[in-house]
N, C-alpha and C positions, 0 to 999 in steps of 0.2 A: 460548464464550469469555467471559472477563470483560470487563466495560466498561472497566476500567482498562488502558490500553496496548493496547487492541484494534487500533489502526491499526499499532502496531508488530508485532503478531502476524500481521496480514494481509500486512504488507510482507515479514515472514520467510517466509511461505509463497510469495509470489511469488519471492523470491530462491531459495528452495529448488527450486522447479520451473522456474526461469528463464524465467517467462512472467508478464505481468500480464493476466489474464483478465478478461472483462467482469464475472464475478461478484465477483472480488476488487476491481476498481476501483469497482464499485457499492457494495460493502460499506465501502470507505474513504470514498467520498462520503457515504453514509449516516451513518457515524459522525461525520465532520466536521460535518455538519448537525445531528445529534442532540446532540452535546456543545456546539457553539457556540464552542468554543475548542480549542486544540491543546497538548498537553504538550510539554515539551522533549524528552522521549524520542521521542514520536511524530513531532515535527518533524524530528529527526535521522534517524529511520528513513525518512521520506518524502524527505528530502534524499539519502540513500544510495540509495533506488529510482531516483530521478531520474538521479543520476549513473551508475548501473549502465545505465539505459536509454540515456542519451547516449553511453555507451561501447560500446553494442551488445551487452552481455552479457545483457540481459533483453529479451525480444521482447514487444511489444504484440500481444495476439491479438485481432483484430477481432471484433465481434459478428456474429452470423449473419444 
């Protein structure tokens, strides 16, 4: 995956499979740390993910 809009791509994957897996969550956190900032596109994607989780449409998969 490209470094630009990587977070958006990870969020799209979570939305597609309707799960936030530990791997996706770790990758999002890694990108946030690596970049040190967040683009408007990525911020909106994270807001959407949080809204979907709040509504129960995306499940958080616990780590093993």
